[in-house]
Phi, psi and omega in degrees: 000144177255165183221147167246128178250130169246112188244145173062039173288129185246136181220148166258122186216178188237064179249143175160154180292321183277140181305320181297323176300316181290330180283314185280321182088172183199172177266142181226151176235138178236132171242133186233133175239113184253117178273125183200174174265128179250005186296318180296317180292323179297327179279315189272334186061036183235129182302328182295341182266008181227171175278122185284105183285347171293320176293319178300316178301316181297326176296313178300313180302315181297314182289327178294337181280351180266112182300138177218158177283318188247140175299324179302320181293316179297313181300318180295320177298319179297313179301311180301317181294323178295316178293324176298320182285314190260346176053229185291344178294337183256118181271326181201159176222135168234132180233137172244118181241121185240136172260126180279142177047059181295148183282080183248005179080016178199182181277109176225121183295314182208150166247130187231140169244148177234121176237149177215157178205145176248150180274000000 
């Protein structure tokens, strides 16, 4: 299996359990690992033969704009939307979604969830 990685995508969004978190917003980072076959694209040098990661980025951006309480919920929506868009072309997805400086009452750089799914 081959992979496309979209790393360190940064968003300002309104996710969090507490109402104030959703109102004020915070910074988030998304890392995406898309399992697919890249052999045809490697041979042809044609965008039509690969998974368009520009489209994948737009899916992540759209889902990050929808406020949610839990990072797990956002990550699952992103995975579902990617499979809806790419169908059988996508063999697997792994997502790391991090909230920067989570409100935990101490110094924590990020809180991260990792979800994955295979087609």
